[in-house]
N, C-alpha and C positions, 0 to 999 in steps of 0.2 A: 688470365691470371692463374698461376700454379700455386696451390696451397699444399698439396700432398703429392708425393711421387714414390714409387717403389725403389727399394735399394737393389742394386745389382748384386745378387748373391754370389756371383762368380768372383767378385772382388773381396769377399769377406774372408778374413784370415782368423784361424783359431789355433792357438798354441798354448802349451803347458810349460811352466817353469817351476822348479822346486826352489823354495827359499828356506833358509835356516836363520834362526835368531838365537843368540846365546843368552840363556836365562841364568841369572845369578840370584838364587832364592835363599831366604833365611827361614828359620822356624816361625818367625813372626809374619811371613808372607801370607796373604789371604788364601785360605783353603788348604795350606800344607798341614798334613796330619801324620803323626807317628803313633802307632798303636802297638803296645806289647800284647802278645797273644800266646796261649798255650792250649794245645788240644785237650778238650774236656775240662778246662779250668778257666784261666783268664781270657776273656773275650773269645770264648770258644766258638761263637757264631761267626766271627771273622775267619777263624781257622777252618771251619766247615765250609764256608763260602769259597775260600781259596782252594780248598781241597777239591770241591766239585768243579769249579770253573777251570782250574789250571793243572791240577796234579793227579787226577784220576782218569781211568779209561773212559769214564762217562762224559768227559769234557768234549764239547764240539770243536774245540780249537786245538787242544793238546792230547792226541789220542793214545799216548803211552805214558805210564807213570814213571818210567825209568829214563829213557832218553829218546830223542827223535830228531829228524831233520826238520827244521822250522818251516812252517807254511810260508809261501811267498806269494806275492801278487805284484802288479805293475807299479805299486807305490813303495815297495819294500826292497831293501838291499837283498840280493840273491844270497841266501845262506845255505843253499844245498851243499851237503857234504860237511857242514859244521853241525855241532850238537849242543843243545841246551840240556844240562843235567838237572834232573828233578828228584834224585833219589833221597836227598837229605831231608825232604819235607816229612816223610813218613819215618817214624822211629825217633825223630828229633822234635821236641816241642819248639815251634817257631819262635824266634826271638822278637821280631818286630816287622811291621808292615808300614811302608812309607807311601802315602797317597798324594799324588800331584794332580791338581785340577787340569782339565783339558785346555782351559784358557791359556795355560803356559806352554803346552807342548804341541797343540794343534792336532795334526793327524797322528803323530807319534813322536817319541823321543828318538832322536837320531842315534843310530848304533855307534858305539865306541865313544860317545860324548859324555856319558853320565859319570859324575864325580861327587861322592858324598864324603864330607869331612866332618868328623865328630870333634866338637870344640871343647867338650867337657873333660875327656879322658886323655891321658898322655902315658907314654912309657917312661922308663928310667932316663932316657935321653931327651925327654920333653917333646917327643913327636906325637902328633895327633893321629888317630886311626884314619886312613884314607881308603875308601872302597870305590872301585870303578867297574865298568862293564867291559866284556871282551868282544862285543859285537854279535854274539850268539845267544844273548839272553842270560849269561852267567855273570855273577858278581864275584869279585875277588879283591883281596887287600894288596895294595902295592907296597906296603911297608910293615907287614906282620913280622914280629920278632922271630927270627929263625929258630930260636930255642923253644918258643911257646906257640907260634902260629901254626897254621894248618899245613904248611909246606912239608911234604913227606919225601923221604929218600927214594921211594919207589917211583915217584913221578914228580919231577922238579918243576913242572909247568904250574904257575900260580893259578891258572884258570882250569886246571884239569878236573876230572871227575872226583878225584880225591881232595883237591885243595880249594875248590870253589866254596864261597861262603853264603851264597844266596842266588836269587834270580831276579831279573827285571823283565817286565812285560811291556814292551815299548809302546804298543798301540793303546794301552790302558793307563799308562802313567802310574804303574804300581811296581815298587821294589820291595822284595821280601828277603830279609836276612834269616837264613835257616841254620847256619852253623852255631853251635853252642859251646865250642871249645874256646881256648884262650887266644886273644890277639897278641897279648904280651903277658908278662908274669903277673901283672896286677889288673889287667883289663880283659874281660870276656867279650865275645861278640854279642852276647845277650845284653851287655851294658851299653853298646853303641846305640845312639839315638834315644836311649831310655830316659834321659834327663832333658830331652827336647832342646838341645843346644847344638845345632849342626847346620851346615850349609850344603846346598845342592846346586851343582852347575851342570848344564846340559844344553844341547842345541835342539830347538824345536824343529819340526819338519812339516812344511805346508806346501801344497801344490796350488799355484796361482794360474788360473785359466784366463787367458787374455783373448777377447773378441775384438777384432778391428774391422770397422765398417767404413766403406768409402762412399761418400755422398757427393755426387757430381751435379752441379747446377749449370745447365746450358745457358748460352747468352740470352735466349728469349724466355727463360723461366725465372720465376720469383723476382720480377722486376717491379712489383708493387709492395707497398708497405702495409702492415696491419696496425700501424700506430694511428690512433684516432686524432692525435694532436696535429697531423699534417692536413687535416680537412679545414676548409674555410667555414666560418659561421654563416648561418642563414642571415639574410638581410634584416635589419631592424635594430632597435635599441634595447640594451640589456642593463638591468639595474642590479644584477647579482651574478656571482660567479657560477652558481648552479644553473641559471638560465642560459648563460653564455656557453657553458659546457654541454648542456642539453642540445643546444642548437648545432654544435659541432658534430655530436653523435648522430644527429638527424640528417645531416647533409652528406650525401655520398660522394661529393666532388672535392678534389684536392685544392688546396690553396694554389695560387698562380705560381709561386716560386718552387712548388714541388711537382709541377706538371710539365716542365720544360724537358726536352729530349736529353739534355745533358745531365739531368738529375737521375740518380739511382739510389735505392735504399741501402742501408747497412745491415749486415747480418750480425745478430747478437746471440741468438739461441737457435739450436737445432733440436727438435723433438722427434723421438722415434716412437711409433705407435704399433700396436698389434694390428694385424690385418683385419679389417672389418670393424675396428673400434677406433674412431678418430676423436673421441671425447677426452680421454685421459692418456697422456704419454707414459710409456713404461720407462723411458730413459730421457733425460733432459741434459743436453750438453751445452755448456756456456763457453763461448770463445773468450780468450784472454782480453781482447779489445774489439770494438766494432770493426767489421771488415766490409768495405764497400763492395757491393755486388756489381760485377762487370756485365754490361750488355754487349760486349765485343768478343770476349773469349770465355771459355768454360772455366768454372772454378770448382776445385775438388777439396772437400773437407774430409779428414780422417778422424774417426771417433774410436777411441780405444777404451774398452771396458775391462777392468780386472776384477775377478771374483773367485 
């Protein structure tokens, strides 16, 4: 009787897949925070923390306070040759910081997917301010009024070093609006998100690692059942269910109908154990329906684990 056998490791497949999920969040969504901050004044501790972590040469992540080629790794979009501009944080009192819990973005916010729409303020044409990211960690307005917005004649790119309005740090779920000028004639960038009535849309970024194990049962393996109910009771008379059940557990022999050569058990569960520990399974796979174990041909089960 086979109860345990080793998995053929040569048949194990491991692959990674990136998945994205579009998040549509409101200011009322759990954990979403918008904080107004000014250096040395309102929420100065937040300003100081951002300054140390992201905007100064002392940062372990962003080594230059002016501009840099963003650090990359195997989970990030290759941004070499592109620039995140950080100059407006110093000399400008930061307007606001928007914090997004990791439960929404996973490993990071996917580049070029961030859209913040302020629902409180409008321009003379009844347009709401809309701020997006450029894929390099810069925020800019897609609809700033050309007479009042930050778009300059010297550089017409809305996400340029002159015209960007803030930064986003994708891996941390933090967006910072640093521009203090006017979005329109009546709305300043410092007003945006101030009344906490805005929406945020973005794609989360997660890597799912799949492990696929192949479990092959040969014809002569696992042809016995571990179900006590197929045993026959000991001879005698029983006046209670407890006594009858106890007699079944005490008898090592199968009932006649389960001992014929044409009978074979059904597979319902496959347990995977750590080597040397057969007491508690680390993975338990349930088949969708009982599968009869063949004693004529080999049977292969594939177990796929996503994590």
